[in-house]
N, C-alpha and C positions, 0 to 999 in steps of 0.2 A: 381529642380526635377532631380533625377537620373533615368536613364532608362537602363534596362537590356533587350535588344532586344524589345520584345512586352510587357515586364513586367514593369508596372509603379510602382515606389516606391516613395511614397509621404510622407515625414516626417510630423508628426502632434504631437503637444504637448500632452503628457500623464500626468495624475495626478501623484503626488508624491507617493501616496499610491499604484498606479497600477504598476509603473516602469516596464513596459513590452511592449508588442506590441499588436496591433489589426490588423487583416487582414480582409479586406472587399471583399466579392465576390459579384459582381453586374452583374448578367446576363441580367438585363434590358438594359445595354449598350452593353456588350459582355462579355464572360467569362474571366474576368480579375481579377487579384489579386492586391489589393492596400494596402500597409503597412502604418499603422498609428502609430506614436509614437514609433520609433525604437530605444529607448534608450538602450535596451538590446537585446540580441539575436545574435547567431553566424550564420549569414545568408549565404546561397549560392543560386544562381539562374542560370537557364539554360532554353533555349527556342528553339523551331523549328518554322516552319511556322504555325503549328496547336496546339502546346503544350507550356504551361508555367509551369515550375517546380520551386518551392520555398521550401527550407529546412531550418528549424531552428534546429540546433543540429548536431549530428554526425552519419554518416554511416560508420561502421567499415571498415577499410582498403580502404578508399576512400579519396583522397586528395580534391576532389570537390564533396561533397555529392549530389548536384543537378544534376551534370553531370552523376554521377553513377546511379541515378534514371532514368534519360533520356535514358542512355544506356540499362538499364534493360528493360525499356518499349519497346525499339526497338526489343528486343529479345523475348518479350512476345508472346505466341502463338496466342492470340486473342485480349485481351484488356489490358489496363494499370493495371487493378485489378490483372491480372495474374502475374504481375511482382513484386507484393509487398511481397509475402511470403519470398523469399530469402534475402530481404533487412534487414540486421541485424544492430542494432544501438540504439541510444537514440535520438529520433527526433519527431518533428511534421512536416509533409510535405504536400504540396498542389500541385495537378496536375490539371490544367485547360485545358480541351480539347475543343478547339473551333470547331473542326469538328463535335463533338457530342453534343455540348452545355452542357457540363457536368463538374462537379468539384468532385475530390476525396480529402477529408481531412483525413489524416492518422496519427494515433498515433502508436508509436513503439510497438513492440511485447509485452513487459512486462509493458509498461506504465510508464517508467521513466520520460518521457516528458509529462506533462499534455496537454490536448487539450479540450477547451470548446468552445461553440458556442451559438449564439443568433440570432433570426430573427431581421432584420432591414427593413427600408422602401424600400431600393433598392435591398435587398438580404440577405446575411448572414454575421455576424461578428464572427471572430475566435480569440482566444488568449490562451496562456498558463496560463493566470491570470483571475480569476473570477472578481476581482476588476477592472481590465482594461476594461472588458466588461461593468461592471456596471457604469463605469465613462462616458460611451458614452450616450448622451442625449436620444437616441432612445431606450435604453434598460431599462425596468422597474426594480426597486429595490425591488419589492414586495417579501416577503418571501413565500415559499411554506409551509403553516402551517401544512399540513398533514405530510410532510417529517420531519418537526421540531418535531411534536408530536411523530412520529415513532422513532425518535432518543432516546426518553426517555425509550422505551421498546426494544432498540437495534434491531430495524428492519430497514433494508435497502433493499427496495423491487426492485427497478429498477436501474441498473447500469448506465443508461443514465441520471438520475435525479441529481440535486443539491438541495441545500437548498433555491434556488431562482427560482421562477416560470418561469422566462424568460430565464434562463441559463441552458444549458444541456451539458452533457459530452460525448466525444467520448471515449468509454472504451478502455483499453489496448488491443492491437492486433486487433483493429477494424478500419474500414474506413467508413466515412460518404460519401455517394454518393448523390450529389445534381444535379438535372436536372430540371430546371424550378421551379415549386412549390413542386416537389417530393423530399422527404428526406428518404433515406434508410441507416441504419447503420448495417453493417454485419462484421463478423469475417473474416480476411484474413490470419491469421496465427494460426496454431494449432500444439502443440508439439507431438500430437498423430499421426501425419502424417509425418514421417521422409522422407526426400528427398532422402536419399542415401540407403534406404532399412533398415530393422530392424536388429540390431546386437544381437549376443548372449550376455549373461551376462559377459562371460569371455572377449569378445571383448570390451564391454562397460566399464567394470572396468579398462581394460588396457588403454582406452582412457581418463579416468577421469583426471589423473594428467596433461597431456598436455592441455586438454581443460580448466581445472581450471586455469592453469598457464596463458593461453591466456586471460581468463576472468579477471584475476587480472591485467594483463598488459594493457588491454583496459580501466581500471579504473584509472590508474596512471596518475597524472597530468603532464602538460608540464614542470612545475618547480619541485615541491616536493609534495609528498603525506603524509597526516597524516592518522592514523588508530585509530578508536575507539576501544581500546583494553580492552576487559573484560577478564574474566578468562575462557571463553567458547571456544569450538572447532572452531566455525565459525570465530571469529575474530583472534584467535591465528593462524589458518591456513592461513588466509589472510596476517597477519603481517609477518609470516615466508616466504611466497612466494613473497611478495612485496619486502622484504629485499634482497632475492636472485636475483630477477630481477634487482633491482637498482644497486647492486654491479656488476652484469654481464654487465650492460650497462654503468658503470662508472658514474651513476647519484647519486644525494643526497639520502641517505637512509631515509626510512619513519620515521616520528616522531610519537611516541605513545602518545595517549591521553586517559587517564583512569580516571574514576570516582570511588572514593573509598567509599564504604559503611562500616560503623562500625557495623551494625547489623549482628550478627553471622549467620543469615539465608541467607544473601546475600553478605557476606564479601568475596571478591576474591582478596584482595590486595596482598597477598603473591604470588599468581600465576601471577598477572599482573606485579608485579615488577620483578619476576624471569624470565618471558618470555622476557621482554624488556632487562634485563641484559644479558641473554643468547644470544640474537640476536645482542647485542651491539648497541641498539637503544637509542637515546635520548628520554626521557619520561617526561610527565607532569602528575602526579597523583594528581588530585584535590579532596580533601575530600568532601564528599557530603555536610556536614555542612557549609563548606566554599563556595561551589558553590551556595547554596541557601541563605546563610546569616541568620541573626537572625530572619527574617520574616518567615522562613520555605518555603515550596515549593507551597502550595495550593494557597495562595494569589497571588504570582507572576505568577503562571500558569494561573489563571483566568484573570489577567491583560494582559498577553501575548496573551491568547486566544481571548480576546475581540478585538484585532487588527488583527486577522487572517482572511483570506477570508472565512473560514468555521470553525465550532467548532473543536478545536484541539483534537487529540486522546490521546496524551502522556502527562500524568500529570507531568512527569519528565523533560519536555521540558526546563524549565528555567535552570536546572542544566546542561543539555547537551549543552544548548545555551552558558552558561558561559564557558564551556569546549571548545566548537567548536571555539569560538572567539580567542582562543589562537593559533589556527592553523596558522593564518596570521602572527603572530609574528615570526614564524619559516619558513616563506617563502612557506607555503603550499597553493596550490590552489585547492586541492581536499581532501576530507575526505572519507576514505573507511570504510564501516561498514559490519557487518555479517548478515544484513537483508537478508532473504531468505533461510538461512541455515536450520532453523527449519522446513520450508515448504518442502524443496526439498531433504534434506539429511535424514529426518526422515521417518518412516513408520506410516501411520495413523492407529489408533485402529479399524477403520471400516473394516480392513482386517479380523477381527475376525468373522464377519458375513459370509464372503465368505468361510473361512476355515470350519466353522460349516456346511454350506450348501454343501460343497464338501466332508464332512466326514474326513477332514484332522486334526484329533485331536492331533496328535503328533506335528504338526506344530503350532497348537493353543496353546499347552502347552509351546512351545518354545517362541512364541510371548509374552505370559504372563510373562515368566521369563525375557525377554528382557526389558519389561516395569518396572518390579520390580527392575532390576539392573541399570536402566538408569535414573530413576526419584526418587526424594525424596518424595515418597508417601507411605502411609500405605498399607501393602500387601492386606488387606481386601478391601480397596478402589480400588486398581488395579484390583483385581479379579472381583468386582462388575462392574466396568467400562468396562472391556474387555469382560467378559462373558455375562453380561446382557445388559448394555446400548448400547454398540456398536456391540453386537453379537445377542443373542437370541431375544431381543426386536425387532430388525429390521427384523429378519426372520418371527416373528409372524405378524408384520405389512404387510410384503409381502404376506404371506399366506391369511390374511384377505382381502387384496386387490384382490387377485385372486378369492376368493369365492364370495365376495360382493363388487365390486369396487365402485359402486355409494354410498352405505352406508358408506364404509370406508373413502372415500374422504370427504363426508359431516361431518363425525365424526372428522376427522383430522382438517378440517376447523374450526369447532366449538371449538375444544380444543385450537387451536391457538388464536381464538378470546378471549377465557377465560383467556389467559395469559396477556392480556392488563390490567395493574394495574388500580385499581378503581379511582385513582386520575388523570389519564391521559385522555386528550381530553374530558372535560365536554361539549364542544360545540358539539351538536348532529351531525352537518354536518361533522365535522372532524372525530368524532367517527365512523360514518357510512362509510365514505371513508376508514378509517383504516380497519374496519371489512371486507369490500369488497376486499381490497387489500391483506388480509391475505392469501388468497388461492394461490396467486402468489408466496408465499414463500415455498410452499410445493413441494419438489421434488417427483418424482414418487416413490411409495412405493416399486415397483420392479425395480431395476436398469437395465441398459443396459448390453451389452455384457462384458464390463469391470468390472462389479460387483460393490459392494458398495465401494471397495477400490479406483478404478479409478474415480468414481463419486465424492468422497471426495477430491481426488487430484485436480480435475478440479476446485474446489471452490477456490483454491489458484490462479486461473487465472480469475475467473468470478465474485467473490463476490465483490459488490460495496465497501466494507470496504477496500479491498486490494488496489483498485485504489486510494481511499482517503488517505491511508497510504503513498503511493508513492508520491502523490501530496503534502502531508505535508512535506516529506523529500525535495522535490524540493523547496518549499517555504522556508524551514529552511535554505537550502544552499544559496538561494538567499539573505537571510537576513544577514548571517554571512560572506558572500563573498567567500565561498568555495563550490564547487559542492559536494553534498552528493551522493556517488556512491557505488554500491552494487554488487560485483563480483558474488555472488550466484544467482543473478537475470539476469545474462548474458543469452540471449535467446538460444545460442548454448549449454550452460551448462545445462540449464533447459530441453532442448529437450533430451539431453543425459540421465539425471537423470530420466526423465519421463518414458523413455523406459526400465529402469532397473527393475528387479523383486524385490519384498520385501526382498528375501533372500540375494541379492547382497547388499542391503542397510544396512542390520543388520548383516553383516559378523562379526564373532567373538562373536556373542551373545549379542551385545550391540547396542544401537542406534548410528547412524552416524558412522557406521563401516568404511566407505570409508575414513574418515579423522582421526578417533580416533587412529588407529594403527600408522599412519604416525606421528601424533602429539606426541603420547606416545613415539615413538622411538627417536624423535628429542629432547624431554624434559623428559628423563627417570626419573629424580628425582621428578617430579611433580605428578605422579600417574594418568595420564590422562586415562590409561586403565581402571581405576575403577571410574572415575569421574561421578557424577550425576548432572542432570540439577538443577540449583539454582532456588528456589521458593521464590519470594519476596511478596507473598500474605499477610503474616503477617505484614511485614513492611508497605505495602500500607494501610492496615486497621488501623494500629497505627497512621499513618500520618493523616488520615481522622478523627479519633477520637480526636486527639490533636488539629488540626488546623481547623476542620470543624465548630465548634460553632462560633468562631470569624468571619470567612468568611461569614457565614450565617447572622449574626447580621449586619456586615458591609454593606451588600447588602439589608438588610431589606427583606429577603426572595426572593421568585420568583414572584415578582409582574408583571413583563413584560410578563412572560409566562402565568400568570393568565389572564391578560388583553387580550391576543391573543386567549384565549379559549383552550390553550394547556395543562394547568395544573389547577387542582382545589385546591386552597390554603387551604381552610378549611378542605379538606380531607387529604391533605398532611402534615399539621402541626403536627398531632399526630405521623405520621411516622417519622418526623424529630426528635421529642423528644425521641422516642424509639431508633433511630439510635445513637444519641449523648449520650444516657444513656447506650449504649453498649448492649441493649437487642436484637438487630438484627444484629449480627456480619457478617452473610453471605450476608447481604444487604447493607453493608457499601458503596459499589460502587455507590449507589444512591446519596450519598452526592456529589461526584465528577460529576456524570452524570447531576444532576439538576443544580448545581451551575455553571458548565461549560457552559451549554446551556443557562442559564439565563444571564450570563455575556456577552456572545456573542450576543444573541438576543437583549439585552438591548442596546448594542453599535450600532447595526445595525438600530434599530428603532430610536435611537437618531440621527444617521447620516442622515437618510431619512427625519426626521422631520426638521433638520437644513437646508437641501437642499430645502425642500418645502417652508420654511419660506423665504429663499433667493429669 
């Protein structure tokens, strides 16, 4: 047994599938933290007479993360909770306060480090891995059938829930406070509350370059970094900045990893090759067909997803998995991605409703032109989306709510219930629970002081799917042996971008104006000033039409989902025939949605049955 002052660290064997750690908080003895199965994790610990601090991960600019937390607590005005906001990094941290008989379990601001928990006989169990928790004999492996059914209609109601009844999530930027039997999860960090006062747009734009550079530097590995280099602004800007930083520090330059698509709608190979050549980077451009092999992507994606802790979100995961495995051959310990750029560099079309409400029609026309020039969409579709879907329709809903709030809320609830597909949740108990939970999905028809624009921005912080995406990246990196890191999700950068006005973000009349001009000047021959967002929808639909029938036959349909009362096979079969016949092109995603969930649930049910038999 190793001891860090009053913090007991007890090694315990973890299952091969979990390969993580489990922290036990046992207040029945005293507020202590006990580590089980510490095969993974970059731990630091610090203690005083009344406090134990344990950190897995990184606190930026801190040689000893746990000591940095302890020092911050000492400077907090009232409680340890007050010290959390300024702590920036990628971490799961635990603060056991013996004087108050209380535990704080904290997930980093943007949720780059997962954190899950489950009740146990003596207290609480925590881990970055759902599978590590489920490997503990006191944690039930029962599926949450309501959450599984809601997956089929793309509903994620509660950010604290997982697909398992016994396992819950600490959402990004939140802390779980446990005192005795009490459990309270609350947000400790909010980018809308700047610590240094609100900047003008001119000041914020002036700060963007140094803050972005620092965000990239924070993500670069101790050895060498790779960059997932597509042809878009986000990854190109990261590759360029990482190259500059590496050369300045005399470190190995990044290695570019690119996936090449031959489909003309999403072919960016010329730009990928040109950027790497211009920067002088070594590059591996792996053709998509080579990455997925002769079997295609759907079958391997379903097989990979069956081994995942939760249903995977990215159908292209096998291709990127093959690409990411090459990072280690070049000595790379981190892979940088452009994740977060779409959320924080772009302007949400919900701004249209605010502009209409304020009578700013000239700015509304400008916004429409920005979308027309930045995305590969039909002009009529852009007009309908901007003026109606995200504009007038929301204003009408707000007016109806002001006139008859009870009626309008009931109507919205009923309309949400009606969106449940007829073949989902034939079990009456599941359907009833889904119908009741629908109301929790409805945001207020009238937004708060920040308007529709800010409310939509906050969904990039609060939506359960966002946390799940980052957890998938964490698991992906764990499996390929290189951390997946995302400079555009740096909390300081997000806070800066959150405070900027839409005009600052679309400077120059195009989306992502903050990086578009810089990238265009650095690579003048590539036409970035005119570039539009690539749309892979057609390619995705083609893959499902080609590969879906064989995958469906190989699994003999969705038998497991049917047995669980989550899907009605007899009602869904005609839908499947229509999908594979190409009669419902806009619903092709259902092929992936159902097969992915079926493969994952089947593997979980089989594993539980095997354990029960033993």
